N, CA, C and O of each residue as an XYZ file, in Angstrom:
952
protein
N      95.040    107.655     79.844
C      93.678    106.874     79.992
C      92.671    107.743     79.509
O      92.526    108.927     79.815
N      91.929    107.011     78.667
C      90.815    107.770     78.279
C      89.516    107.050     78.867
O      89.477    105.838     78.655
N      88.323    107.667     79.653
C      87.173    107.183     80.096
C      86.084    107.533     79.175
O      85.831    108.724     78.995
N      85.319    106.490     78.489
C      84.464    107.080     77.689
C      83.090    106.869     78.039
O      82.190    107.125     77.239
N      82.877    106.419     79.184
C      81.489    106.209     79.572
C      80.888    107.301     80.604
O      81.543    108.136     81.228
N      79.717    107.133     80.632
C      78.959    108.532     81.361
C      79.431    108.608     82.527
O      79.765    107.600     83.150
N      79.554    110.098     83.115
C      80.109    110.074     84.738
C      79.180    109.902     85.721
O      79.464    110.026     86.912
N      78.079    109.621     85.313
C      77.166    109.385     86.653
C      77.055    108.137     87.182
O      77.676    107.222     86.641
N      76.292    107.899     88.264
C      76.200    106.798     88.844
C      75.374    105.863     88.298
O      74.279    106.269     87.909
N      75.654    104.626     88.165
C      74.756    103.372     87.697
C      74.497    102.538     88.842
O      75.454    102.008     89.408
N      73.354    102.360     89.242
C      72.968    101.361     90.269
C      72.330    100.243     89.836
O      71.810     99.462     90.633
N      72.311    100.059     88.505
C      71.942     98.824     87.934
C      73.261     98.270     87.483
O      74.238     98.997     87.300
N      73.273     96.845     87.290
C      74.421     96.191     86.935
C      74.417     96.146     85.304
O      73.434     95.895     84.606
N      75.737     96.445     84.852
C      75.936     96.822     83.673
C      77.211     96.255     83.092
O      78.260     96.348     83.728
N      77.155     95.610     81.785
C      78.602     95.031     81.371
C      79.622     96.039     81.245
O      79.353     97.093     80.670
N      80.709     95.834     81.699
C      81.860     96.786     81.394
C      82.688     96.144     80.413
O      83.201     95.030     80.524
N      82.781     96.958     79.417
C      83.721     96.546     78.216
C      84.829     97.648     77.937
O      84.673     98.868     77.989
N      86.134     96.852     77.588
C      87.101     97.726     77.154
C      87.296     97.776     75.698
O      87.342     96.716     75.073
N      87.426     99.002     75.045
C      87.563     98.988     73.664
C      89.082     99.452     73.390
O      89.446    100.398     74.088
N      89.778     99.066     72.718
C      91.082     99.239     72.340
C      91.095     99.604     70.851
O      90.906     98.770     69.965
N      91.310    100.794     70.654
C      91.138    101.364     69.152
C      91.747    102.894     69.209
O      91.677    103.829     70.006
N      92.341    102.667     68.022
C      93.110    104.298     67.879
C      92.570    105.111     66.939
O      92.904    106.292     66.851
N      91.729    104.578     66.192
C      90.822    105.665     65.450
C      89.616    106.141     66.138
O      88.579    105.543     66.426
N      90.012    107.443     66.351
C      89.122    108.327     66.990
C      87.620    108.393     66.591
O      86.728    108.440     67.438
N      87.397    108.394     65.268
C      86.190    108.492     64.645
C      85.254    107.112     64.918
O      84.092    107.144     65.322
N      85.975    105.969     64.625
C      85.456    104.597     64.869
C      85.013    104.431     66.376
O      83.890    104.103     66.758
N      86.120    104.724     67.161
C      86.084    104.523     68.645
C      84.675    105.277     69.225
O      83.934    104.737     70.046
N      84.442    106.637     68.639
C      83.367    107.447     69.002
C      82.007    106.570     68.511
O      81.047    106.388     69.259
N      82.073    106.147     67.368
C      80.983    105.622     66.968
C      80.523    104.399     67.760
O      79.403    104.277     68.255
N      81.559    103.468     67.825
C      81.302    102.380     68.657
C      80.904    102.825     70.110
O      79.885    102.360     70.620
N      81.689    103.712     70.774
C      81.053    103.803     71.921
C      79.716    104.549     72.245
O      79.161    104.439     73.338
N      79.300    105.218     71.348
C      77.973    106.001     71.364
C      77.129    104.784     71.193
O      76.245    104.727     72.048
N      77.135    103.703     70.269
C      76.219    102.829     70.083
C      76.326    101.765     71.091
O      75.286    101.108     71.134
N      77.255    101.359     71.940
C      77.299    100.308     72.932
C      76.617    101.047     74.190
O      75.739    100.467     74.829
N      77.015    102.250     74.501
C      76.499    102.897     75.611
C      74.942    103.069     75.403
O      74.259    103.021     76.426
N      74.301    103.264     74.188
C      72.939    103.289     73.971
C      72.322    102.159     74.247
O      71.119    102.211     74.503
N      73.122    100.691     74.255
C      72.675     99.466     74.459
C      72.913     99.153     75.876
O      72.583     98.049     76.309
N      73.514    100.122     76.706
C      73.572     99.707     78.118
C      74.844     99.257     78.676
O      74.928     98.894     79.849
N      76.024     99.270     77.724
C      77.292     98.922     78.181
C      78.034    100.075     78.812
O      77.735    101.226     78.493
N      79.047     99.810     79.748
C      79.799    100.855     80.514
C      81.151    100.711     79.720
O      81.808     99.697     79.955
N      81.594    101.537     78.885
C      82.621    101.585     78.133
C      83.776    102.345     78.331
O      83.768    103.569     78.467
N      84.856    101.574     78.349
C      86.319    102.114     78.733
C      86.952    102.197     77.230
O      86.632    101.505     76.264
N      87.884    103.173     77.288
C      88.521    103.058     75.900
C      90.191    103.426     76.123
O      90.597    104.395     76.765
N      90.955    102.523     75.508
C      92.394    102.608     75.520
C      92.727    102.930     73.920
O      92.071    102.362     73.047
N      93.652    103.757     73.629
C      94.050    104.134     72.218
C      95.326    103.419     72.035
O      95.822    103.483     70.910
N      95.887    102.808     72.863
C      97.248    102.127     72.346
C      97.014    100.758     72.754
O      96.048    100.442     73.449
N      97.934     99.892     72.309
C      98.014     98.413     72.840
C      98.482     98.472     74.303
O      97.869     97.941     75.228
N      99.698     99.210     74.433
C     100.278     99.071     75.703
C      99.090     99.563     76.795
O      98.838     98.805     77.732
N      98.456    100.677     76.684
C      97.303    101.006     77.444
C      96.123    100.143     77.635
O      95.447    100.044     78.659
N      95.979     99.580     76.600
C      94.847     98.510     76.693
C      95.362     97.308     77.662
O      94.671     96.759     78.520
N      96.562     97.047     77.383
C      97.169     95.871     78.256
C      97.287     96.258     79.715
O      97.176     95.312     80.494
N      97.488     97.452     80.244
C      97.335     98.010     81.424
C      96.223     98.043     81.996
O      96.129     97.723     83.180
N      95.090     98.463     81.220
C      93.801     98.618     81.715
C      93.178     97.355     81.895
O      92.519     97.219     82.925
N      93.260     96.311     81.024
C      92.802     95.006     81.086
C      93.449     94.216     82.314
O      92.846     93.241     82.762
N      94.385     94.526     82.737
C      95.122     94.039     84.047
C      94.817     94.745     85.369
O      95.110     94.210     86.439
N      94.260     95.885     85.304
C      93.777     96.668     86.333
C      92.449     96.537     86.719
O      92.117     96.535     87.905
N      91.614     96.420     85.734
C      90.126     96.735     85.868
C      89.695     95.421     85.340
O      90.243     94.808     84.424
N      88.501     95.002     86.116
C      87.710     93.619     85.731
C      86.931     93.925     84.697
O      86.040     94.722     84.987
N      86.958     93.580     83.631
C      86.094     93.691     82.339
C      85.350     92.512     82.063
O      85.833     91.392     82.232
N      83.983     92.747     81.568
C      83.086     91.414     81.061
C      83.693     90.974     79.494
O      83.795     89.805     79.122
N      84.058     92.136     78.698
C      84.251     91.969     77.314
C      85.472     92.897     77.089
O      85.770     93.874     77.776
N      86.153     92.393     75.950
C      87.152     93.255     75.461
C      86.969     93.458     74.005
O      86.569     92.431     73.458
N      87.147     94.511     73.173
C      87.156     94.696     71.709
C      88.507     95.378     71.466
O      88.866     96.447     71.958
N      89.302     94.479     70.509
C      90.754     95.026     70.342
C      90.876     95.074     69.003
O      90.602     94.067     68.349
N      91.285     96.196     68.406
C      91.673     96.234     67.089
C      93.078     95.775     66.765
O      94.027     96.088     67.484
N      93.202     95.055     65.712
C      94.568     94.365     65.281
C      95.647     95.088     65.159
O      96.733     94.717     65.604
N      95.444     96.299     64.486
C      96.647     97.285     64.163
C      96.569     98.394     65.193
O      95.603     99.157     65.185
N      97.612     98.522     66.141
C      97.694     99.528     67.078
C      98.858     99.981     67.340
O      99.808     99.205     67.242
N      99.069    101.297     67.724
C     100.511    101.880     68.014
C     100.980    101.074     69.342
O     100.146    100.532     70.068
N     102.354    101.033     69.606
C     103.169    100.894     70.716
C     103.005     99.189     70.569
O     104.006     98.527     70.296
N     101.906     98.643     70.733
C     101.724     96.899     70.907
C     100.717     96.858     70.012
O      99.755     97.622     70.089
N     100.863     95.908     69.032
C      99.720     95.290     68.189
C      98.667     94.515     69.084
O      98.844     94.017     70.196
N      97.564     94.544     68.331
C      96.470     93.888     69.189
C      96.664     92.435     69.420
O      96.328     91.869     70.460
N      97.302     91.777     68.256
C      97.411     90.291     68.849
C      98.466     90.156     69.663
O      98.344     89.192     70.418
N      99.675     90.900     69.817
C     100.443     90.742     70.914
C      99.694     90.969     72.374
O      99.836     90.268     73.376
N      99.000     91.940     72.246
C      98.157     92.217     73.269
C      97.388     90.817     74.053
O      97.450     90.358     75.193
N      96.702     90.455     72.885
C      95.922     89.250     73.132
C      96.553     88.018     73.620
O      96.009     87.273     74.435
N      97.824     87.799     73.057
C      98.735     86.657     73.330
C      99.384     86.762     75.046
O      99.617     85.859     75.850
N      99.533     88.182     75.158
C     100.068     88.287     76.400
C      99.194     88.308     77.637
O      99.616     88.028     78.759
N      97.836     88.690     77.333
C      97.001     88.429     78.358
C      96.774     86.765     78.357
O      97.110     86.136     79.360
N      96.290     86.187     77.396
C      96.137     84.751     77.450
C      97.272     83.766     78.026
O      97.011     82.617     78.382
N      98.660     84.375     78.087
C      99.498     83.664     78.603
C      99.405     84.020     80.170
O     100.040     83.336     80.973
N      98.676     85.003     80.559
C      98.604     85.339     82.033
C      97.371     84.746     82.426
O      96.881     85.124     83.490
N      96.695     83.746     81.642
C      95.508     83.082     81.911
C      94.315     84.072     82.001
O      93.335     83.757     82.676
N      94.358     85.114     81.424
C      93.196     85.995     81.303
C      92.163     85.457     80.380
O      92.539     85.165     79.245
N      90.942     85.285     80.694
C      90.007     84.464     80.119
C      88.495     85.342     79.718
O      87.435     84.852     79.330
N      88.789     86.599     79.932
C      87.682     87.438     79.546
C      87.369     87.278     77.852
O      88.315     87.368     77.068
N      86.224     87.078     77.445
C      86.176     87.193     75.985
C      86.563     88.310     75.114
O      86.159     89.449     75.349
N      87.259     88.063     74.207
C      87.905     89.072     73.177
C      87.249     89.014     71.778
O      87.260     87.949     71.160
N      86.704     90.068     71.284
C      86.449     90.404     69.757
C      87.674     91.146     69.164
O      88.126     92.180     69.656
N      88.129     90.586     68.160
C      89.295     91.235     67.414
C      88.780     91.923     66.191
O      88.231     91.306     65.279
N      88.981     93.294     66.192
C      88.352     94.019     64.997
C      89.932     94.176     63.981
O      91.045     94.401     64.457
N      89.636     94.001     62.662
C      90.669     94.189     61.563
C      90.134     94.438     60.298
O      89.084     94.007     59.823
N      91.202     95.389     59.661
C      90.708     95.566     58.325
C      91.563     94.392     57.435
O      91.821     94.584     56.247
N      91.906     93.348     58.037
C      92.602     92.478     57.261
C      91.315     91.374     57.230
O      90.722     91.045     58.258
N      91.000     90.884     55.954
C      90.057     89.912     56.104
C      90.268     88.634     55.391
O      89.322     87.884     55.147
N      91.401     88.387     55.076
C      91.905     87.080     54.506
C      91.760     85.983     55.722
O      91.865     86.189     56.931
N      91.482     84.744     55.025
C      91.195     83.667     55.970
C      92.374     83.535     56.900
O      92.080     83.507     58.095
N      93.634     83.450     56.591
C      94.748     83.509     57.264
C      94.945     84.434     58.160
O      95.622     84.186     59.158
N      94.424     85.562     57.965
C      94.320     86.838     59.086
C      93.446     86.271     59.893
O      93.931     85.855     60.946
N      92.169     86.099     59.721
C      91.167     85.640     60.773
C      91.782     84.312     61.571
O      91.482     84.203     62.760
N      92.485     83.473     61.065
C      92.909     82.127     61.680
C      93.957     82.705     62.673
O      94.017     82.233     63.808
N      94.874     83.820     62.241
C      95.987     84.116     63.274
C      95.258     84.701     64.264
O      95.580     84.391     65.411
N      94.246     85.564     64.100
C      93.540     86.213     65.427
C      93.061     85.243     66.333
O      93.325     85.294     67.534
N      92.291     84.262     65.761
C      91.631     83.477     66.819
C      92.846     82.661     67.469
O      92.865     82.531     68.693
N      93.888     82.092     66.657
C      94.972     81.507     67.355
C      95.675     82.259     68.466
O      96.110     81.778     69.512
N      95.711     83.475     68.081
C      96.380     84.359     69.137
C      95.545     84.289     70.505
O      96.105     84.540     71.573
N      94.290     83.965     70.445
C      93.394     83.761     71.525
C      91.995     84.607     71.693
O      91.368     84.781     72.738
N      91.660     85.114     70.299
C      90.866     85.795     70.099
C      89.410     84.800     70.240
O      89.483     83.582     70.073
N      88.383     85.343     70.495
C      87.051     84.448     70.827
C      86.210     84.800     69.413
O      85.392     83.998     68.960
N      86.436     85.800     68.913
C      85.581     86.296     67.693
C      86.532     87.020     66.768
O      87.669     87.258     67.176
N      86.085     87.465     65.305
C      86.987     88.324     64.675
C      86.096     89.034     63.664
O      85.449     88.294     62.922
N      85.965     90.276     63.524
C      85.215     90.978     62.845
C      85.992     91.885     61.995
O      86.868     92.562     62.535
N      85.758     91.999     60.568
C      86.435     92.544     59.770
C      85.595     94.048     59.521
O      84.423     94.302     59.797
N      86.389     94.722     59.049
C      86.171     96.268     58.809
C      85.950     96.600     57.287
O      86.719     96.176     56.424
N      84.860     97.380     57.009
C      83.856     98.000     57.721
C      82.902     96.961     58.310
O      82.924     95.814     57.863
N      81.995     97.335     59.373
C      80.976     96.558     59.753
C      79.617     97.401     60.380
O      79.651     98.573     60.754
N      78.823     96.811     60.393
C      77.639     97.470     60.863
C      77.548     97.255     62.600
O      77.894     96.310     63.310
N      77.030     98.349     62.864
C      77.075     98.156     64.498
C      76.098     97.203     65.132
O      76.232     96.836     66.300
N      75.187     96.834     64.413
C      74.166     95.935     64.721
C      74.959     94.419     64.605
O      74.592     93.551     65.397
N      75.780     94.174     63.862
C      76.387     92.878     63.899
C      77.443     93.062     65.115
O      77.277     92.201     65.979
N      78.410     93.909     65.370
C      78.972     93.992     66.536
C      78.317     93.941     67.765
O      78.868     93.374     68.708
N      77.226     94.450     67.889
C      76.491     94.271     69.146
C      75.794     92.679     69.216
O      75.420     92.169     70.272
N      75.718     92.115     68.070
C      75.171     90.629     68.030
C      76.179     90.008     68.565
O      75.951     89.404     69.613
N      77.401     89.987     68.067
C      78.594     89.149     68.325
C      78.926     89.339     69.767
O      79.203     88.343     70.435
N      78.925     90.516     70.306
C      79.322     90.605     71.682
C      78.228     90.110     72.662
O      78.509     89.715     73.793
N      76.836     90.156     72.121
C      75.861     89.236     73.057
C      76.065     87.819     72.759
O      75.870     87.055     73.704
N      76.429     87.290     71.597
C      76.960     86.011     71.655
C      77.965     85.600     72.447
O      77.833     84.498     72.979
N      79.043     86.294     72.674
C      80.051     85.941     73.627
C      79.685     86.022     75.045
O      80.219     85.230     75.821
N      78.799     86.923     75.498
C      78.224     87.021     76.841
C      77.463     85.761     77.167
O      77.226     85.423     78.327
N      77.082     85.065     76.083
C      76.044     83.896     76.288
C      76.906     82.696     76.522
O      76.499     81.702     77.122
N      78.261     82.836     75.968
C      79.057     81.508     76.248
C      79.331     81.082     77.440
O      79.623     82.052     78.139
N      79.388     79.984     78.089
C      80.013     79.401     79.267
C      81.349     79.977     79.257
O      81.946     80.284     78.225
N      81.807     80.116     80.463
C      83.313     80.562     80.766
C      83.730     79.355     81.537
O      83.161     78.943     82.548
N      84.705     78.865     81.007
C      85.630     77.833     81.728
C      86.915     78.276     82.141
O      87.635     78.930     81.387
N      87.273     77.930     83.397
C      88.649     78.075     83.853
C      89.194     79.296     84.159
O      90.381     79.612     84.241
N      87.870     80.165     84.371
C      88.209     81.399     84.607
C      88.552     81.847     86.267
O      87.781     81.553     87.180
N      89.626     82.479     86.440
C      89.917     82.719     87.770
C      89.009     83.785     88.409
O      89.233     84.989     88.279
N      87.919     83.258     89.141
C      86.700     84.101     89.395
C      86.538     84.538     90.761
O      85.484     85.120     91.019
N      87.450     84.356     91.761
C      87.501     84.460     93.223
C      88.551     85.218     93.683
O      89.695     84.823     93.459
N      88.343     86.339     94.349
C      89.267     87.029     95.134
C      89.279     86.737     96.664
O      88.159     86.838     97.163
N      90.149     86.442     97.419
C      90.357     86.148     98.794
C      91.415     86.979     99.403
O      92.560     86.930     98.953
N      91.020     87.942    100.663
C      91.770     88.673    101.213
C      91.451     88.711    102.752
O      90.552     89.433    103.182
N      92.126     88.003    103.474
C      91.814     87.721    104.964
C      90.540     87.093    104.975
O      90.369     86.090    104.283
N      89.570     87.586    105.717
C      88.234     87.170    105.779
C      87.318     87.428    104.635
O      86.217     86.887    104.533
N      87.729     88.132    103.922
C      87.044     88.434    102.430
C      87.132     87.682    101.531
O      88.218     87.272    101.120
N      85.834     87.298    100.971
C      85.866     86.597     99.676
C      85.058     87.421     98.621
O      84.115     88.123     98.985
N      85.389     87.340     97.471
C      84.572     88.108     96.254
C      84.615     87.108     95.177
O      85.673     86.577     94.838
N      83.307     86.803     94.554
C      83.038     86.144     93.253
C      83.001     87.075     92.288
O      82.050     87.857     92.286
N      83.902     87.163     91.400
C      83.873     88.257     90.228
C      83.076     88.147     89.273
O      82.891     89.107     88.524
N      82.396     86.885     89.084
C      81.420     86.445     88.139
C      79.885     86.482     88.678
O      78.956     86.728     87.908
N      79.716     86.251     89.885
C      78.346     86.168     90.384
C      78.111     87.420     91.092
O      77.070     87.709     91.683
N      79.435     88.335     90.961
C      79.142     89.650     91.745
C      78.687     89.509     93.155
O      77.631     90.005     93.551
N      79.457     88.861     93.868
C      78.858     88.300     95.156
C      80.004     88.527     96.109
O      81.148     88.272     95.732
N      79.767     88.997     97.333
C      80.952     89.164     98.458
C      80.472     88.610     99.805
O      79.270     88.624    100.067
N      81.417     88.100    100.706
C      81.423     87.508    102.009
C      82.517     88.084    102.763
O      83.605     88.432    102.304
N      82.098     88.154    104.046
C      83.120     88.202    105.050
C      82.870     86.976    106.177
O      81.891     87.003    106.922
N      83.677     86.108    106.207
C      83.602     85.008    107.042
C      82.240     84.259    107.010
O      81.583     83.885    107.981
N      81.912     84.100    105.488
C      80.592     83.524    105.197
C      79.398     84.476    105.394
O      78.326     84.142    104.889
N      79.485     85.673    106.107
C      78.462     86.576    106.001
C      78.468     87.565    104.863
O      79.353     88.365    104.562
N      76.930     87.278    104.110
C      76.687     87.878    102.923
C      76.921     89.326    102.936
O      76.469     89.959    103.891
N      77.605     89.980    101.950
C      77.740     91.644    102.005
C      77.099     91.977    100.752
O      77.496     91.599     99.650
N      76.012     92.759    100.993
C      75.143     93.183     99.867
C      75.700     94.603     99.348
O      75.687     95.632    100.024
N      76.158     94.494     98.120
C      76.836     95.768     97.449
C      76.103     96.130     96.317
O      75.418     95.346     95.661
N      76.251     97.347     96.085
C      75.706     98.233     94.869
C      76.913     97.972     93.974
O      78.049     97.763     94.399
N      76.556     98.005     92.703
C      77.718     97.900     91.772
C      78.797     98.656     91.971
O      79.872     98.099     91.749
N      78.821     99.877     92.361
C      80.135    100.827     92.535
C      80.679    100.455     93.837
O      81.882    100.621     94.039
N      79.887     99.947     94.782
C      80.653     99.385     95.913
C      81.407     98.104     95.759
O      82.503     97.870     96.269
N      80.747     97.338     95.042
C      81.462     96.220     94.571
C      82.740     96.599     93.659
O      83.668     95.827     93.900
N      83.010     97.428     92.822
C      84.108     97.785     92.092
C      85.093     98.303     92.954
O      86.291     98.094     92.760
N      84.598     99.059     94.025
C      85.560     99.795     94.952
C      86.291     98.745     95.895
O      87.495     98.770     96.148
N      85.339     97.781     96.392
C      85.935     96.627     97.236
C      86.767     95.993     96.377
O      87.897     95.744     96.798
N      86.448     95.633     95.138
C      87.285     94.721     94.126
C      88.539     95.350     94.075
O      89.509     94.596     94.147
N      88.763     96.632     93.960
C      90.081     97.542     93.597
C      90.735     97.417     94.968
O      91.942     97.177     94.990
N      90.164     97.534     95.954
C      90.785     97.556     97.496
C      91.332     96.163     97.698
O      92.457     96.015     98.175
N      90.591     95.154     97.357
C      91.046     93.631     97.567
C      92.332     93.347     96.838
O      93.248     92.668     97.301
N      92.319     94.010     95.487
C      93.513     93.601     94.753
C      94.768     94.546     94.983
O      95.733     94.618     94.222
N      94.587     95.284     96.204
C      95.751     96.026     96.617
C      95.585     95.924     98.187
O      95.379     96.948     98.838
N      95.671     94.761     98.754
C      95.704     94.771    100.175
C      96.938     95.434    100.909
O      98.105     95.401    100.519
N      96.416     96.083    102.127
C      97.554     96.977    102.938
C      98.220     98.039    102.162
O      99.159     98.653    102.668
N      97.755     98.331    100.832
C      98.278     99.489    100.193
C      97.671    100.687    100.358
O      96.446    100.572    100.306
N      98.157    102.099    100.587
C      97.312    103.131    100.949
C      96.880    103.602     99.415
O      97.746    103.722     98.549
N      95.684    103.822     99.183
C      95.135    104.492     98.062
C      94.401    105.753     98.275
O      93.408    105.992     98.962
N      95.210    106.583     97.436
C      94.748    108.140     97.528
C      93.533    108.249     96.613
O      93.317    107.624     95.575
N      92.791    109.167     97.211
C      91.412    109.487     96.691
C      91.389    109.762     94.899
O      90.553    109.462     94.047
N      92.569    110.390     94.828
C      93.031    110.606     93.364
C      92.994    109.476     92.542
O      92.499    109.514     91.416
N      93.567    108.310     93.116
C      93.703    106.971     92.604
C      92.437    106.284     92.519
O      92.201    105.571     91.544
N      91.538    106.445     93.522
C      90.269    105.709     93.332
C      89.371    106.473     92.367
O      88.500    105.860     91.749
N      89.547    107.795     92.210
C      88.578    108.594     91.382
C      89.107    108.126     89.796
O      88.291    107.874     88.909
N      90.436    108.060     89.612
C      90.981    107.735     88.305
C      90.485    106.178     87.682
O      90.046    105.858     86.578
N      90.773    105.372     88.946
C      90.779    103.927     88.350
C      89.274    103.253     88.675
O      88.816    102.384     87.933
N      88.636    103.680     89.715
C      87.264    102.988     89.904
C      86.104    103.863     89.399
O      85.032    103.319     89.137
N      86.277    105.321     89.233
C      85.174    106.008     88.484
C      85.816    106.410     87.125
O      85.150    106.815     86.171
N      87.063    106.274     87.120
C      87.539    106.483     85.487
C      87.365    107.970     85.186
O      86.978    108.347     84.080
N      87.686    108.899     86.286
C      87.806    110.177     85.744
C      89.078    110.846     85.424
O      90.062    110.721     86.154
N      89.081    111.549     84.357
C      90.317    112.114     83.816
C      90.522    113.261     84.427
O      91.726    113.503     84.521
N      89.796    114.113     84.907
C      90.099    115.474     85.411
C      89.223    115.354     86.805
O      87.999    115.297     86.930
N      90.260    115.333     87.812
C      89.628    115.140     89.265
C      88.813    116.363     89.655
O      89.308    117.489     89.591
N      87.759    116.180     89.996
C      86.773    117.259     90.549
C      86.861    117.361     91.989
O      87.313    116.408     92.624
N      86.452    118.488     92.610
C      86.452    118.615     94.009
C      85.214    118.055     94.462
O      84.139    118.608     94.229
N      85.337    116.800     95.207
C      84.210    116.182     95.618
C      84.393    115.179     96.576
O      85.395    114.466     96.510
N      83.418    115.002     97.607
C      83.667    114.053     98.701
C      83.176    112.733     98.025
O      82.766    111.935     98.868
N      83.120    112.392     97.056
C      82.396    111.027     96.230
C      82.994    110.009     96.819
O      82.314    109.129     97.347
N      84.520    109.961     96.823
C      85.067    108.843     97.333
C      84.676    108.632     98.820
O      84.244    107.543     99.199
N      84.807    109.503     99.512
C      84.588    109.532    101.136
C      83.174    109.088    101.422
O      82.981    108.361    102.397
N      82.244    109.434    100.713
C      80.879    109.054    100.737
C      80.729    107.514    100.319
O      79.966    106.826    100.998
N      81.251    107.069     99.496
C      81.103    105.519     99.274
C      82.146    104.734     99.918
O      82.055    103.507     99.872
N      83.055    105.249    100.470
C      83.963    104.324    101.544
C      83.213    104.281    102.800
O      83.146    103.191    103.367
N      82.589    105.385    103.367
C      81.678    105.202    104.376
C      80.689    104.174    104.250
O      80.523    103.312    105.113
N      79.942    104.259    103.046
C      78.744    103.231    102.951
C      79.372    101.794    102.992
O      78.856    100.913    103.679
N      80.635    101.551    102.149
C      81.314    100.409    102.042
C      81.804     99.766    103.334
O      81.768     98.566    103.609
N      82.325    100.893    104.172
C      82.810    100.322    105.547
C      81.799     99.887    106.565
O      82.092     99.108    107.472
N      80.428    100.478    106.378
C      79.472    100.079    107.167
C      78.910     98.576    107.035
O      78.323     97.922    107.897
N      79.263     98.193    105.672
C      78.661     96.945    105.193
C      79.863     95.825    105.368
O      79.551     94.680    105.695
N      81.146     96.154    105.157
C      82.171     95.448    105.465
C      82.671     94.985    106.775
O      83.049     93.847    107.050
N      82.620     96.046    107.565
C      82.904     96.231    109.131
C      81.787     96.362    109.687
O      81.412     97.510    109.925
N      80.955     95.256    110.045
C      79.737     95.067    110.859
C      80.125     95.342    112.279
O      81.310     95.295    112.607
N      79.207     95.620    113.109
C      79.560     95.816    114.480
C      79.880     94.660    115.193
O      79.309     93.573    115.105
N      81.107     95.044    116.118
C      81.593     93.904    116.764
C      82.880     93.005    115.969
O      83.619     92.186    116.516
N      82.894     93.333    114.846
C      84.013     92.804    113.663
C      85.188     93.729    113.792
O      85.093     94.863    114.262
N      86.352     93.166    113.332
C      87.474     93.933    113.348
C      87.603     94.848    112.274
O      87.360     94.471    111.128
N      87.940     95.944    112.505
C      87.852     96.872    111.215
C      88.995     96.521    110.080
O      90.195     96.309    110.256
N      88.302     96.528    108.970
C      89.439     96.060    107.714
C      89.660     97.447    106.922
O      90.762     97.799    106.504
N      88.567     98.128    106.782
C      88.958     99.467    106.083
C      89.216    100.668    106.847
O      88.320    101.143    107.546
N      90.443    101.240    106.773
C      90.854    102.201    107.307
C      91.131    103.554    106.616
O      91.366    103.586    105.408
N      91.108    104.552    107.293
C      91.283    105.861    106.781
C      92.629    106.286    107.246
O      93.010    106.273    108.416
N      93.339    106.681    106.158
C      94.759    107.094    106.317
C      94.776    108.811    106.292
O      94.750    109.412    105.218
N      94.823    109.510    107.586
C      94.595    110.795    107.708
C      95.317    111.595    106.688
O      96.512    111.318    106.581
N      94.797    112.635    105.825
C      95.551    113.315    104.852
C      95.904    112.585    103.553
O      96.346    113.282    102.640
N      95.777    111.386    103.372
C      96.242    110.703    102.382
C      95.068    109.762    101.631
O      94.848    109.955    100.436
N      94.438    108.897    102.260
C      93.347    108.127    101.464
C      93.053    107.030    102.599
O      92.986    107.202    103.816
N      92.903    105.890    101.874
C      92.294    104.679    102.692
C      93.073    103.292    102.545
O      94.024    103.259    101.763
N      92.819    102.476    103.053
C      93.548    101.419    103.007
C      92.755    100.066    103.797
O      92.408     99.910    104.968
N      92.647     99.166    102.554
C      91.970     97.599    103.254
C      93.309     97.067    103.913
O      94.329     96.805    103.276
N      93.160     96.952    105.225
C      94.182     96.183    106.032
C      93.811     94.701    106.371
O      92.741     94.348    106.867
N      94.750     93.969    106.062
C      94.654     92.375    106.166
C      95.026     92.050    107.461
O      96.222     92.215    107.702
N      94.202     91.557    108.526
C      94.611     91.065    109.790
C      95.781     90.291    109.631
O      95.869     89.571    108.637
N      96.865     90.340    110.615
C      97.782     89.423    110.574
C      97.347     87.764    111.088
O      98.191     86.868    111.061
């Protein structure tokens, strides 16, 4: 898995984008441009890796190359749409014939951009996709007393609003998708922070501490547990 975004904390809300592209040179150019425009960009190099990441992480946009190793882009797209995945997807391809564009859209693409292209056009098309209304998207997670709106980026516990910073939101989302599962620090650093090489850091512990104080208010049954020597768990009450 290749995380191409900056490793620093971002406390402003940003759009998370997954780029599935096997061409290193083109991927680097796209990533540099989109990061400069404020996107938080993740990269997958194969279709299989892109499919796995799309299932695991909540993205706002996907940019998927049509010709990919292991699993081609249209197969990735068709699989996601069959699973009722409604995040907007822009298909990239060197194939420019009308039939090729039509097949890309029929597979579930929201837009189709042929190579070569200007970065300004890519950015404009992505902005247009973000402005489109989203219909039928499964936008709510519910785990025990917790409820999370993935579109509005809002969380509640038994109707009590939980004010979360972007990183805290992602951390809680990750835990809510894996209730009662013991999550190691390595898992959290790799999947929430997208670190490829795990540093010696107390970053996870600090954020879990802050999140616990917001989720488990005084007098409420604790939901976030520390598993000594292993990691953490979001416990669902019986």
